PASEBA-1860 file (N, C-alpha, C; in nm, 3 decimals):
! residues 118
1> XXXXXXXX> 6.908/1.269/2.310/6.894/1.150/2.364/6.750/1.140/2.429 ~ 6.719/1.274/2.509/6.641/1.289/2.580/6.508/1.307/2.474 ~ 6.560/1.381/2.373/6.438/1.401/2.277/6.344/1.269/2.222 ~ 6.460/1.166/2.184/6.400/1.050/2.146/6.336/0.983/2.240 ~ 6.382/0.958/2.395/6.321/0.939/2.484/6.176/1.002/2.475 ~ 6.146/1.111/2.481/6.038/1.150/2.476/5.912/1.133/2.356 ~ 5.984/1.116/2.259/5.892/1.080/2.144/5.868/0.949/2.145 ~ 5.939/0.838/2.218/5.893/0.720/2.202/5.785/0.720/2.323
9> XXXXXXXX> 5.790/0.759/2.440/5.690/0.776/2.528/5.577/0.813/2.489 ~ 5.553/0.920/2.412/5.424/0.978/2.346/5.411/0.904/2.267 ~ 5.467/0.807/2.168/5.456/0.735/2.090/5.383/0.604/2.135 ~ 5.410/0.557/2.249/5.350/0.439/2.337/5.208/0.489/2.411 ~ 5.217/0.612/2.458/5.086/0.653/2.502/4.986/0.666/2.394 ~ 4.981/0.706/2.278/4.916/0.735/2.178/4.874/0.605/2.155 ~ 4.955/0.505/2.139/4.906/0.350/2.084/4.834/0.293/2.198 ~ 4.883/0.329/2.304/4.777/0.263/2.424/4.670/0.299/2.423
17> XXXXXXXX> 4.626/0.421/2.382/4.489/0.512/2.399/4.389/0.444/2.278 ~ 4.475/0.430/2.161/4.390/0.386/2.059/4.382/0.237/2.074 ~ 4.466/0.154/2.125/4.407/0.046/2.183/4.315/0.010/2.272 ~ 4.295/0.084/2.349/4.201/0.080/2.453/4.049/0.122/2.373 ~ 4.062/0.237/2.293/3.970/0.283/2.217/3.874/0.156/2.137 ~ 3.972/0.089/2.078/3.929/-0.013/1.984/3.888/-0.140/2.059 ~ 3.884/-0.148/2.205/3.823/-0.279/2.272/3.706/-0.262/2.294 ~ 3.612/-0.116/2.277/3.479/-0.139/2.285/3.417/-0.229/2.193
25> XXXXXXXX> 3.338/-0.321/2.262/3.253/-0.415/2.200/3.124/-0.394/2.144 ~ 3.111/-0.431/2.000/2.981/-0.361/1.956/2.850/-0.450/2.018 ~ 2.752/-0.385/2.038/2.623/-0.420/2.112/2.568/-0.558/2.025 ~ 2.522/-0.651/2.071/2.479/-0.764/2.031/2.361/-0.737/1.939 ~ 2.329/-0.817/1.832/2.245/-0.820/1.764/2.102/-0.856/1.801 ~ 2.001/-0.791/1.786/1.869/-0.825/1.833/1.841/-0.973/1.829 ~ 1.767/-1.011/1.917/1.710/-1.173/1.889/1.618/-1.180/1.793 ~ 1.613/-1.309/1.710/1.529/-1.317/1.620/1.435/-1.424/1.642
33> XXXXXXXX> 1.342/-1.424/1.586/1.216/-1.525/1.599/1.258/-1.621/1.481 ~ 1.197/-1.805/1.528/1.235/-1.893/1.450/1.215/-1.837/1.292 ~ 1.103/-1.771/1.273/1.062/-1.736/1.120/1.151/-1.627/1.046 ~ 1.245/-1.577/1.129/1.369/-1.504/1.100/1.332/-1.347/1.132 ~ 1.214/-1.312/1.158/1.202/-1.187/1.167/1.201/-1.159/1.340 ~ 1.234/-1.008/1.345/1.249/-0.995/1.477/1.144/-0.949/1.582 ~ 1.175/-0.986/1.682/1.002/-0.977/1.801/0.972/-0.835/1.795 ~ 0.863/-0.826/1.828/0.804/-0.687/1.799/0.764/-0.622/1.959
41> XXXXXXXX> 0.824/-0.517/1.998/0.834/-0.461/2.175/0.692/-0.403/2.191 ~ 0.679/-0.371/2.311/0.567/-0.310/2.330/0.501/-0.181/2.245 ~ 0.597/-0.131/2.231/0.569/0.015/2.135/0.517/-0.026/2.014 ~ 0.637/-0.122/1.929/0.581/-0.161/1.811/0.459/-0.243/1.825 ~ 0.434/-0.321/1.892/0.291/-0.415/1.911/0.179/-0.316/1.900 ~ 0.193/-0.212/2.000/0.080/-0.112/2.004/0.072/-0.047/1.867 ~ 0.169/-0.009/1.814/0.162/0.047/1.690/0.088/-0.012/1.575 ~ 0.128/-0.140/1.565/0.057/-0.234/1.454/-0.082/-0.252/1.502
49> XXXXXXXX> -0.095/-0.287/1.616/-0.242/-0.291/1.681/-0.303/-0.179/1.657 ~ -0.285/-0.046/1.631/-0.348/0.090/1.604/-0.364/0.098/1.463 ~ -0.230/0.074/1.391/-0.240/0.085/1.246/-0.350/-0.013/1.175 ~ -0.367/-0.135/1.234/-0.455/-0.247/1.195/-0.611/-0.220/1.227 ~ -0.640/-0.128/1.321/-0.761/-0.074/1.351/-0.824/0.052/1.261 ~ -0.712/0.088/1.227/-0.726/0.217/1.142/-0.770/0.192/0.997 ~ -0.673/0.079/0.964/-0.687/0.022/0.829/-0.843/-0.003/0.811 ~ -0.859/-0.115/0.908/-1.023/-0.152/0.943/-1.127/-0.063/0.902
57> XXXXXXXX> -1.118/0.027/0.981/-1.211/0.145/1.006/-1.206/0.209/0.859 ~ -1.133/0.235/0.815/-1.122/0.306/0.702/-1.140/0.200/0.589 ~ -1.165/0.086/0.592/-1.251/-0.008/0.496/-1.366/-0.011/0.504 ~ -1.412/-0.006/0.620/-1.551/0.035/0.648/-1.636/0.133/0.602 ~ -1.548/0.252/0.640/-1.604/0.372/0.586/-1.613/0.378/0.410 ~ -1.484/0.316/0.333/-1.499/0.301/0.202/-1.629/0.234/0.149 ~ -1.626/0.153/0.211/-1.757/0.038/0.193/-1.893/0.110/0.208 ~ -1.900/0.165/0.346/-2.047/0.260/0.337/-2.031/0.356/0.252
65> XXXXXXXX> -1.927/0.426/0.176/-1.955/0.533/0.108/-1.964/0.492/-0.039 ~ -1.918/0.347/-0.083/-1.938/0.297/-0.181/-2.110/0.261/-0.214 ~ -2.177/0.202/-0.107/-2.308/0.162/-0.088/-2.361/0.295/-0.109 ~ -2.340/0.423/-0.046/-2.446/0.530/-0.081/-2.403/0.581/-0.210 ~ -2.286/0.551/-0.279/-2.280/0.623/-0.405/-2.348/0.537/-0.525 ~ -2.357/0.389/-0.482/-2.416/0.359/-0.564/-2.569/0.317/-0.562 ~ -2.600/0.349/-0.444/-2.753/0.398/-0.435/-2.808/0.497/-0.471 ~ -2.732/0.625/-0.488/-2.755/0.739/-0.563/-2.720/0.720/-0.718
73> XXXXXXXX> -2.606/0.655/-0.761/-2.641/0.603/-0.917/-2.755/0.537/-0.940 ~ -2.821/0.438/-0.882/-2.938/0.387/-0.923/-3.038/0.500/-0.934 ~ -3.049/0.596/-0.844/-3.160/0.672/-0.812/-3.163/0.761/-0.975 ~ -3.022/0.813/-0.964/-3.012/0.936/-1.060/-3.000/0.833/-1.221 ~ -2.983/0.703/-1.237/-2.998/0.645/-1.361/-3.140/0.643/-1.384 ~ -3.220/0.613/-1.268/-3.361/0.573/-1.280/-3.454/0.716/-1.331 ~ -3.336/0.802/-1.253/-3.427/0.947/-1.308/-3.406/0.962/-1.436 ~ -3.277/0.958/-1.505/-3.257/0.977/-1.619/-3.336/0.907/-1.737
81> XXXXXXXX> -3.361/0.782/-1.724/-3.437/0.671/-1.787/-3.569/0.756/-1.794 ~ -3.622/0.810/-1.679/-3.750/0.889/-1.709/-3.776/0.991/-1.776 ~ -3.644/1.064/-1.738/-3.649/1.213/-1.812/-3.653/1.159/-1.990 ~ -3.552/1.079/-2.004/-3.551/1.024/-2.155/-3.680/0.998/-2.222 ~ -3.725/0.915/-2.140/-3.860/0.862/-2.184/-3.989/0.962/-2.207 ~ -3.964/1.085/-2.131/-4.053/1.191/-2.162/-4.036/1.289/-2.275 ~ -3.913/1.291/-2.304/-3.868/1.374/-2.426/-3.890/1.309/-2.529 ~ -3.894/1.395/-2.661/-3.908/1.313/-2.772/-3.794/1.348/-2.864
89> XXXXXXXX> -3.770/1.283/-2.993/-3.666/1.227/-3.063/-3.618/1.356/-3.107 ~ -3.660/1.479/-3.122/-3.618/1.597/-3.163/-3.563/1.717/-3.050 ~ -3.604/1.681/-2.906/-3.568/1.791/-2.789/-3.513/1.715/-2.692 ~ -3.430/1.710/-2.661/-3.341/1.644/-2.514/-3.305/1.763/-2.434 ~ -3.356/1.769/-2.294/-3.357/1.850/-2.222/-3.221/1.881/-2.145 ~ -3.207/2.003/-2.111/-3.083/2.020/-2.018/-3.049/1.953/-1.939 ~ -3.170/1.926/-1.861/-3.184/1.857/-1.735/-3.106/1.714/-1.746 ~ -3.162/1.623/-1.848/-3.105/1.522/-1.909/-2.924/1.504/-1.910
97> XXXXXXXX> -2.901/1.610/-1.961/-2.771/1.639/-2.020/-2.704/1.647/-1.879 ~ -2.730/1.744/-1.775/-2.674/1.749/-1.649/-2.677/1.623/-1.547 ~ -2.789/1.556/-1.573/-2.825/1.410/-1.498/-2.694/1.327/-1.548 ~ -2.701/1.312/-1.674/-2.596/1.233/-1.709/-2.458/1.266/-1.714 ~ -2.398/1.368/-1.689/-2.274/1.397/-1.644/-2.269/1.381/-1.513 ~ -2.354/1.395/-1.417/-2.379/1.399/-1.282/-2.333/1.232/-1.274 ~ -2.401/1.130/-1.357/-2.375/1.013/-1.302/-2.227/0.962/-1.367 ~ -2.180/1.016/-1.464/-2.053/1.001/-1.491/-1.944/1.054/-1.403
105> XXXXXXXX> -1.990/1.151/-1.340/-1.866/1.186/-1.246/-1.899/1.101/-1.132 ~ -2.006/1.051/-1.080/-2.031/0.979/-0.962/-1.974/0.805/-1.013 ~ -2.007/0.773/-1.140/-1.938/0.670/-1.148/-1.787/0.644/-1.152 ~ -1.717/0.734/-1.191/-1.568/0.761/-1.200/-1.507/0.741/-1.040 ~ -1.624/0.816/-0.961/-1.554/0.843/-0.823/-1.608/0.676/-0.772 ~ -1.678/0.605/-0.765/-1.733/0.482/-0.740/-1.605/0.402/-0.785 ~ -1.570/0.387/-0.907/-1.462/0.321/-0.971/-1.316/0.341/-0.861 ~ -1.314/0.469/-0.872/-1.168/0.473/-0.772/-1.182/0.432/-0.642
113> XXXXXX> -1.286/0.445/-0.594/-1.313/0.383/-0.424/-1.296/0.217/-0.445 ~ -1.314/0.176/-0.550/-1.344/0.042/-0.554/-1.211/-0.001/-0.590 ~ -1.114/0.071/-0.618/-0.986/0.028/-0.657/-0.892/0.017/-0.520 ~ -0.935/0.129/-0.427/-0.892/0.105/-0.290/-0.788/0.247/-0.279 ~ -0.746/0.256/-0.193/-0.653/0.397/-0.170/-0.522/0.339/-0.218 ~ -0.487/0.275/-0.311/-0.335/0.269/-0.378/-0.359/0.375/-0.482
END
C-alpha cells in the first residue's frame, strides 16, 4: 500500500512540474507596419544606410571606370585605323594585330562592366 502511495505522489509531482513548464508564454510577435513589413531598429537602419552608400559609391566607380575604358577604346581604335591606313594590302603589321586584340579585350571588359555586378 505504501508503495502505491509513493508512486502516486511521484506521479503527481512529475505532472505538476510538467504543467508549470508548459505555462511559459511565447514572446509576442514583432510589431508590423501598415504595409506589412517589420520596422527597422537603429542597427538595421544604420546597416541599410551604409549598404546604400556603398552601392552608390560602387556605381560611381563603375561609371568612372567605364568612361576611362571607353576613352581608351576610342584612342586605340583611332590608332588602329591609322596603322591600317599606313599598311598596304600585302603586309599587315604585328602592331595592328596586337592593337586589335587589345581592343577586343577592352571591349569585352566594358561590356561586362555595363551589365553590372550581377
